[in-house]
Every structure is written in structure tokens, then in C-alpha cells.
C-alpha positions in Angstrom: -54.8 29.1 -63.2 -55.7 32.3 -65.0 -53.4 34.7 -66.7 -50.5 32.3 -67.2 -49.8 29.2 -69.1 -51.5 26.2 -67.5 -49.2 23.3 -66.7 -51.7 20.9 -68.3 -53.3 22.0 -71.5 -57.0 21.5 -71.9 -57.9 20.0 -75.3 -60.7 22.6 -75.7 -58.4 25.5 -74.8 -55.7 24.7 -77.3 -57.6 25.9 -80.4 -58.6 29.0 -78.6 -55.1 29.6 -77.5 -53.8 29.3 -81.1 -56.6 31.6 -82.3 -55.8 34.1 -79.6 -52.1 34.1 -80.6 -53.0 34.6 -84.3 -55.3 37.5 -83.4 -52.6 39.1 -81.2 -50.2 38.9 -84.2 -52.8 40.4 -86.5 -53.5 43.2 -84.1 -49.8 44.0 -83.9 -49.5 44.0 -87.7 -52.6 46.3 -87.9 -51.2 48.7 -85.3 -47.9 49.0 -87.3 -49.9 49.5 -90.5 -52.0 52.3 -88.8 -48.9 54.0 -87.5 -47.3 53.9 -91.0 -50.5 55.3 -92.5 -50.6 58.1 -89.9 -47.0 59.0 -90.8 -47.7 59.0 -94.5 -50.9 61.1 -93.9 -48.8 63.7 -92.0 -46.2 63.8 -94.8 -48.8 64.2 -97.5 -50.7 66.8 -95.5 -47.4 68.8 -95.1 -46.7 68.6 -98.8 -50.2 69.7 -99.6 -50.0 72.7 -97.3 -46.6 73.7 -98.7 -47.9 73.5 -102.2 -50.9 75.6 -101.1 -48.7 78.2 -99.6 -46.5 78.3 -102.6 -49.4 78.8 -104.9 -50.4 81.9 -103.0 -47.0 83.6 -103.4 -46.2 84.2 -107.1 -42.6 85.1 -108.0 -43.6 86.9 -111.2 -46.9 87.9 -112.8 -48.6 85.7 -115.2 -47.5 86.1 -118.8 -50.0 87.5 -121.2 -48.8 85.7 -124.3 -45.5 85.5 -126.2 -43.1 88.4 -126.0 -43.0 91.0 -128.7 -39.8 91.1 -130.7 -37.4 93.8 -129.8 -37.2 96.4 -132.6 -33.8 97.2 -133.7 -32.9 100.9 -134.0 -31.5 101.7 -137.4 -27.9 102.6 -137.2 -27.1 106.0 -138.8 -24.8 105.8 -141.7 -21.6 107.9 -141.6 -21.9 111.4 -143.0 -20.8 111.7 -146.6 -18.6 114.5 -147.6 -19.3 116.1 -150.9 -16.5 118.0 -152.2 
């Protein structure tokens, strides 16, 4: 009987059946792992592209060094009256 569980288990088939089950479980685990890696890859790719786009649009020009101090304008003293 192919495709189903045989009513009587063959002694030679039992180890192969266990190996097949283990391989099926490993395959399922690897498929889940591959799907998770694809999701992470897409997330990282989107983050990279966003950073790449942000680098191209500068909000302000680059600074050319520290700012110069603002000079204070001397305040004129009140006029003296001579009298």
C-alpha cells in the first residue's frame, strides 16, 4: 500500500519512516527560517533605501567651521552738556 500508513510495518521501513519524518520537520523549520530571513532582508533593504534617500536631501548646507562671534555695537554714551 503506497502513500498511506501500512497496516503492518516492515522492519526495514521503520528507520526510513523515522528519517523521513525528521527530514520533513527539518524542511519545515528551514522554510520558516528562509521566510523570516526574507522578511528581515526586505526590512533592512527598505531601511537602507530610506537612508540613501535621506542622504541626498540635505536640510541645511554643511558648516564650514565654528561660527564667528557676533560683534557687539558700542552703545553711544549720552550727550554731555557743558554749561
